[in-house]
C-alpha positions as CSV (number, residue, x, y, z in Angstrom):
1,M,0.0,0.0,0.0
2,P,1.9,3.0,-1.2
3,E,1.4,6.2,0.8
4,K,2.4,9.8,0.4
5,I,2.7,12.2,3.3
6,Y,2.5,16.0,2.9
7,E,3.1,18.4,5.7
8,L,2.6,22.2,6.2
9,V,3.2,24.4,9.2
10,I,1.5,27.8,9.3
11,D,1.6,30.7,11.7
12,S,-1.6,31.5,13.6
13,K,-2.7,34.3,11.3
14,L,-5.9,34.2,9.2
15,E,-4.0,35.2,6.1
16,E,-2.1,31.9,6.3
17,I,-5.3,30.1,5.3
18,R,-4.5,30.9,1.7
19,R,-1.4,28.8,1.9
20,V,-3.4,25.9,3.2
21,E,-5.9,26.2,0.3
22,Q,-3.0,26.1,-2.2
23,F,-1.4,23.2,-0.4
24,I,-4.6,21.2,-0.7
25,K,-5.1,22.1,-4.3
26,D,-1.6,21.0,-5.1
27,I,-2.2,17.6,-3.4
28,A,-5.5,17.3,-5.3
29,N,-3.8,18.0,-8.6
30,L,-1.0,15.4,-7.9
31,H,-3.6,12.7,-7.1
32,Q,-6.2,13.8,-9.7
33,F,-9.0,14.3,-7.1
34,S,-12.3,15.1,-8.7
35,E,-13.7,18.6,-8.3
36,S,-16.4,17.4,-5.9
37,F,-13.9,15.5,-3.7
38,L,-11.6,18.5,-3.7
39,Y,-14.6,20.7,-2.6
40,D,-15.3,18.3,0.4
41,L,-11.7,18.1,1.3
42,M,-11.2,21.8,1.2
43,L,-14.3,22.4,3.3
44,V,-13.2,20.0,6.1
45,V,-9.5,21.2,6.1
46,T,-10.3,24.9,6.1
47,E,-12.8,24.4,9.0
48,A,-10.2,22.5,11.0
49,I,-7.5,25.0,10.2
50,N,-9.7,27.9,11.1
51,N,-10.6,26.3,14.4
52,A,-6.9,25.7,15.1
53,V,-5.9,29.2,14.4
54,I,-8.9,31.1,15.8
55,H,-10.1,28.9,18.7
56,G,-7.1,26.7,19.6
57,N,-4.3,29.1,19.2
58,C,-6.4,32.3,19.7
59,Q,-4.5,33.9,16.8
60,D,-1.5,34.0,19.0
61,H,1.3,34.7,16.5
62,S,3.8,32.9,18.7
63,K,1.9,29.6,18.1
64,Q,1.6,27.5,15.0
65,A,-0.9,25.1,13.4
66,F,0.3,21.9,11.8
67,L,-1.3,20.2,8.8
68,K,-0.5,16.6,7.7
69,C,-2.2,14.9,4.8
70,I,-1.6,11.2,4.1
71,V,-2.8,9.7,0.9
72,R,-2.9,5.8,0.9
73,K,-3.5,4.2,-2.4
74,R,-5.9,1.2,-2.4
75,V,-7.2,-0.9,-5.2
76,K,-10.7,0.6,-5.4
77,H,-10.3,3.8,-3.4
78,D,-7.8,6.0,-1.7
79,D,-7.8,6.7,2.0
80,L,-7.1,10.3,2.9
81,I,-6.1,11.1,6.5
82,V,-5.8,14.7,7.4
83,E,-4.4,15.8,10.8
84,V,-4.6,19.4,12.0
85,K,-2.9,20.2,15.3
86,D,-2.9,23.4,17.3
87,Q,-1.0,24.5,20.4
88,G,-4.1,25.5,22.4
89,A,-5.6,24.4,25.6
90,G,-8.3,22.2,24.1
91,F,-12.1,22.1,24.5
92,D,-14.9,19.7,25.5
93,V,-16.4,18.2,22.4
94,D,-19.6,17.3,24.4
95,K,-20.2,21.0,25.3
96,L,-20.3,22.3,21.7
97,P,-23.6,23.9,21.0
98,N,-25.9,22.2,18.5
99,P,-25.7,24.4,15.3
100,L,-29.2,23.1,14.3
101,S,-30.9,24.4,17.4
102,K,-33.2,27.3,16.8
103,E,-31.2,29.7,18.9
104,N,-28.0,28.9,17.0
105,L,-29.2,28.9,13.4
106,L,-28.4,32.6,12.7
107,K,-25.2,32.7,14.6
108,P,-22.2,33.5,12.4
109,S,-20.0,30.8,13.8
110,G,-20.3,27.4,15.6
111,R,-20.8,25.1,12.7
112,G,-17.2,23.9,12.0
113,V,-17.1,20.6,13.8
114,F,-20.7,19.9,12.6
115,L,-19.6,20.5,9.0
116,M,-16.5,18.4,9.3
117,K,-18.6,15.5,10.6
118,Q,-20.9,15.7,7.5
119,F,-18.0,15.0,5.1
120,A,-15.5,13.0,7.1
121,K,-15.0,10.7,10.0
122,V,-13.6,12.9,12.8
123,N,-11.6,12.1,15.8
124,F,-10.1,14.5,18.4
125,V,-6.9,13.8,20.3
126,F,-6.3,16.1,23.3
127,S,-2.8,16.5,24.9
128,E,-0.9,19.0,27.0
129,N,0.6,20.4,23.8
130,G,-2.6,21.0,21.9
131,T,-5.5,19.4,20.1
132,T,-5.2,17.2,17.0
133,V,-8.2,16.8,14.7
134,K,-8.0,13.7,12.6
135,L,-10.2,13.6,9.5
136,F,-10.7,10.4,7.5
137,L,-12.0,10.6,4.0
138,K,-12.4,7.9,1.3
139,R,-12.0,8.7,-2.4
140,E,-13.5,6.2,-4.8
141,H,-11.6,5.5,-8.1
């Protein structure tokens, strides 16, 4: 099972998100991802990176966010594993407000984790050094 690993480190600045988008587009081009798969991938990665920079690292410019993409070639599909790590204090997943609740529908934020879960299997790993969001996607050939 051949696998390719791609890594990117960004500063905790919103303008760094453009680098992440180009990084994902470059991987998509190398592996010939369909436009619809690229859209799904871009959505989950930008949500995870935004959360890392804004909520995890609190836009503290002395902190960084780390992005790792692993593409594993399979016979009928590719497994894509994306890890986004911040250097923040973490959060309680069970205390995230439900973005579908009436009182949250019009709020400008609070849907990132919900959206990630719609397009990928999502796991959180919490440590003293930050939070890692692991996203698992499958691309059919």
